[in-house]
N, C-alpha and C positions, 0 to 999 in steps of 0.2 A: 578402450583404445579404438581408433578409427582404422579400418582396413584400407582406407584410401591413402593413408600416410604411413608407409612402412617404418617400423621402429623395431628394435631388438625384442624378440619374443622370449618370454619365460615359459617354463613348463605349465604354470598355473594358467597363464593367458592362453596357451595352446589348447588346453583342455576345454576352454569355453568356446572355441571356434569350431564351426562345422568344417568338413573337408573342403567344401566349395569355397568357404571364406579363406581357408589357408591357401588354397590354390590361387585365389585372387590376390592375396597378400604377396605370395611369391612372385606372381607376374609383375607386380609393381616394385619389387625389391631391387636395389641396384646391383646386388651380387649375392654370393653365398660364402660361408666359411665352414670349416669342419665342425664348429660348435653347433651351428644351426642344423647341419645335416645329422649330427649325432642326436640332437633333441628330437628331430622328426622321426628318426629311425627307432627311438625308444618308446614312441607313443603306442598305447595298446591297440589303436585302430589300424587295421591292415592298410587301408587306403592312405593314411598319413605316412605310414612307413614306406609305402611305395613312392610317395612324393619325396621323401628323404633320399631314397636310393637314386631316383631320377635326378634330383638336384645335385647329388654328389657326382654322378656320372657326367652331368652337364659341366660341372666345375672342372672335372678332369679333362674333358674335351677342350674346354676353353684354355686351360693351362697348356695342354699339348699344342694347341694352335698358336698360342703366344710364343712358345719355345720354337716352333717350326718357323714362324715369321722372323724371330730373332736370328735364327741360323741363316735365313735367306738374306739378311741384311749385313752379314759379316763382311762381304767384299766392300759394300758401300761404307760401312762403319770405319774400315781401315782408311779409306780415302777421306771421309769426313774428319777423322782424327788428324789428318794432315792439312786441315783447314781448306779442303777442296769441297765447296758447297754444291756445285752444279755437276752432279754425276748423271750422265745419260746412259740408260739401258737401251739397247737396240736389238730388235729381232725382226724377222721377216716371215711371211706366210705365203703359201701358194707355189712353192718350188716344184712340188710333185704333180701339179694339176696339168690337165691336157688343154684347158681353156682358161682365158682370163689373165689378168695381170699378176705379177708378183708385187706384194705390198709390204713395206717395212714401216715400222713405227719407232720413234725415239721418245723416251719419257724421262724427264728429270723429276724425281720425287723429292718432297720436302723431308728434311731430317725429322725423325719422330713420327713418320706416317704409320698408319695401321689399317690394313685392308684384309680383314678376316676372310679366309677362303681363297685368297689370291694364289694362283699356281700356274703352271704351264697350261696354256689355253687348250691344248689337246685333251687335258684331263677334266675339263669343265663342261657342263651342259650349256647349250646356247643361251638359256635364260640366265644362268649364273654369269656367263661371260658378259652379257648385255648389262646386267646390274653393276658388275665390277667396272666395266668400261665407263659407264656413266659417272661412277664415283671417282675413278682415276682422272678423267678429263676435268672434273670439277675441282679436285683437290691437288693435282700435280702442279709443280712449279712451271713446267712447260711440256708441250706435246708437239711432235712433228711427224708428218706422214710423207712417204715417198712411194710413187707408183711407177712401174715400168710395164708397158703393155706387151702383148703377145708378139707383135711385129718386131720389136727390138730384141725380145728374147730369141727369136729365130735368127736375127742378124748377128747376134753375138753368141751367147750361150746362157744357160740358166744361172750359172754361178756368177758371171759378170753382171747379169741383169739384177741379181739379188744384191750384190755389193753396191751397184749404182743406186738401187732403191734405198739402201741404208744411208748412203751419202746424201741423197735427196732429203731423207727424213731428218737427218742431223742439220742440214742447211735450213730447214723450215721451222726449226725450234723457236726462232725469234730471239734467242740468246745463246752465246757460245758456251758449250760445256767445257768444264775444266778437265774432265776425263770421260772416256767412253768405255762402257762394258758391252762387248759384242757376243751374241750367242754363236757358238761354233768355234771352228779352228781357223777361220779366215777373217782378217781385218778388212774393213771397207776401204781403207786408205784415205780417211778424212784428214783435215788439217789439225785434228786434235789428238792428244795422247790416247792410245787405244789399248785395251787388253781383251784378247780373245778368251772366252770362257766356254769350254766344252760342256755341253748339257747345261748351258747358262740359264735357261728358263726354269730349271729346277735348283739352281744355286744362287740366283740373284733376284731380289724382289723387283729391281728396276727392269731387268730383262723380262721377267714374268709379266710385269705390267705392260711392257711394249708388245709382248706376244699377244696379250688379250686385246689391246687396242687395235693392233694390226689385223687380227682375225675378225673382229667385229666389223671393222671398216671394209675389209675385202668381202665378207659375207653379204653386207648391204649392197656393195657394188654388183655382185653376182645376182642378187635378188632383183635389182633394177634391170639388169640385162635380160633376165628371164622374161620380162614383159615384151621385149623386142624379139627374142628368139625362144618362144615358149616350147617349141618342139624338142628342145634339148634338156629341159628340166633343170636349168642352172640354179634355181632357188633351192632345190633339194640337195644336189650333190656338190654344188659350188664349183664345178669344173673338174673335180677329181674323176678318176677313171672307174666309176662304179659300173656294174653291169648295165644299168639303165642308160647311162651316158654312152657306153660303147654301142649299145643297140641303136640309140638315136643317131650316133655318128655313122653307123653302117647304113641306116635308112636314109639319112638326109645329107650325108657328106659334111665336111667342115664348114663353119661359118667364120666371119672375120675375127672372132674371139679365139679361135683355136690356134694352138702352137703347132705349126706345120712341120717343125723340125723334130717333134717328139714322135717316137716310133709308132704308137697306135694311130696317130693322125697321118703320119707319113705313109704308112702302109696303104691307107685308103687312096692316097694320091697315086701310088704305084711308082716304082722305079724300074727302068729298063735294064736289060742285061748290059748294054753299052755303058750306062751310068755306073754299074757295079765294077766294071773293068777299069773305068777311068778313076773312080774313087780309090780303089785298091792301089792303082799305080801311083797316084799322088802321095798317098800315105807311106808308100815304100821308098820314096826318093830319099837318098842319103846325102845329097849335096844340092846347092842352089843351081849348079849347072844341070843336073839331072831334072830338077824341078822345072826349070825354064824349058828344057827340051820337051819334057812330057806335056807341059801346058800347050806348046805349039801343036803337038799331036792331038790334043783335045780340041783345039780350035778348028783343026781340019775336019774333025768328026762331029762338030757342034750341031750340024743339021739333023742328026739323029736324036738329039736330046730335047726334052720339053723344058719350058721356062723354069719350073721349080727345081729340075735337076741341074740346070746351069747355075742357079742361085746357090744350091748346096755345094756344087763343085768349087765355086768361087770362095765360099767360106772355108772349105777344106784346104784350098790352095793358100789362102792367107795364113791360116793356122800353121800349115807346114812350113811356109817361108819364114814365119816368125821363129818357129822352133829351130830351124836350121841356122838362122842368124845368131840367135842368142844361146842355143843349147850348148855348143862346145865351149864358149866363153864361160858360161855359168858353171859347167862341170869343172873347168880349170880353177875358178875361184873357190868352188866348193872343196876341191882337193886341197888347195892351200889352207883353207879354213880348218879342215880336219887335221892336217899335218901340224898346224900351229897349236892344236890341242892334244898333241901327243899320239895321234893315229898314224899308222903307216898305210899309205895308199898302195894297194897291190895290183889293181886292175882298173882300166877304163873301158866302159862299154863291153862288159862280158855278156856273151850270148850263149844260150843253151836251153834245151827243152822247150823251145818256142817262146822264150822270154828274153829280155835284155835288161841288164842291171847297169846303171850309169857308172857307179863307182863301187868297188869292193875295197874295204879298208880293214885294218886290224887294230884293236885296242886291247892290249893285254892278251888274254886268251879268248877274246870275243871277236868274231868276224862281224863287220858292219856292212850291210848291203844298203846302198844309198840311192834313192830316187831324187834326181835334181830337177827342179822346176825354175825356169828363168823367164824374165820378161823385161822389156824396155819401158821404163817410166811407170808411174802410178795411175795413169789415166783410167785404167780399167780395174784398179784395185790390186790386191796382192797376187803374186804369180803362183803361189802354191795352190794346187788343185786337189780336191779330195780324191784319194786313191780308192777307186771303187773296188768291188769284190772281184771283178774279172781281172783288173790290173794286179791286185794282190795275189791272185792265184798264179798269174804268169811270173811275178817276181819270186814267189815261193818255189815254183818249179825250177826256175833258173838258179836260185840259191841252193837248192838241194843238188842240182846238177854240179854246181861248183864245189860244194862240200864233198861230194862223192869222189871228185877228182883231186881234191886237195885236203885230205883228212888231217894232215899234220898242221894245218894253219890255225886251227881254233877249235876249242871244245864247245863253245856256245856261239849263237848268232842272234842278231836283231836286225830290224828294218827301220831305217831313218828316212826322213824327208828333209831336204835342204832347199829353201827358196832363195833365189837371187834376183834382186831388182837392180837393173842398170839405169842410171840417171846421171846427174851431174856429180862429179867427184867419184869417190870409191863406191862400188856397189854395196847395197845393203843386203845382209844375209840373215835369214831366219832358219834356225836349226830345230827340227822336231824329232828328238830321239825316240826310238821305240814307238814309231808312229802306228804300227799295227802288229798283231800277233799272227804267227803262222798257224 
């Protein structure tokens, strides 16, 4: 027999081959089966038995990888079964960086695709990410990229910049997706049907592919910028807040790539005591009348402020004005939404223990503490914002304050988020029950 043309082995043939010949034969074999592994493992030579064990283990790893990839395609398969062929996975990278853009990718995979090793980009080595990105770009049905630079991140906020990057990525696909799978709990607000998938890069192969493509593209951008600003070491840390990056920031100050609204960079610019007073005053205004009156007060003292402080105060003013315009209406619609689903609304804007709860409702024996997020239109994406740890702690403190004073109203409690989008016609409401745990 020729060892260059793999064919089924018999025990007799196996005995005639050296260990090196068997290893060469296995290298050219298309696969393995339990019979071949058993044949090798029964050979009297220890080296051959080791080859059998190694072959069996490799077969088990391949089978486990095929099963993992099959699980990652469950969401796509449900949509493919509905005759939707163009399913776009969307993810972004760079939200937590101190410098550089936020980058999103949209990827439409072909049905039946197979990318061994594809996973959340954060779990992969740079070399593996590069190899996978090359394969994905070559074999995917369509690829789109969206980039939002640091200046725009500072003018809006990182969430809105991320959602815009996703919309740009979808718009650059070259063909319209029939459905969009988005990593996280926020939808970008594209013209296409969207499903938000929490931990999507570990649950959807399309989103994992987008994660890899976005990461590789952003890393290359930061490596290019490293040539222009070598003192910061962007090629190494890619703009994240590593000790080396923070040291460079302290030594050289921020460059045009840095996000000046992010705390570590903002601290280097410095904020005056007057700025702190003005910012706190804006954020505490409870009506548009108060807000306008306080803004006149700021204008009178504007001579004490530096340009970056004025820019930040304008951003705070716009955000507070929008909240005061839409907040009460959103809470009213959210209350009606809950009542239509059998809840009894007990309290609006409950304050206690340093926190405020927009709505307190009761559903059976369960108290429901509701955070309401409202926005006009979809121009900046969905209105619900991630409730960070500090906000959660304030809500929990206020909820415990309420429960201590109203112990008869419920035996259990949970925290919900309701998002309200105002536009033409009736507002659109998204309800996220049990959004976080106390």
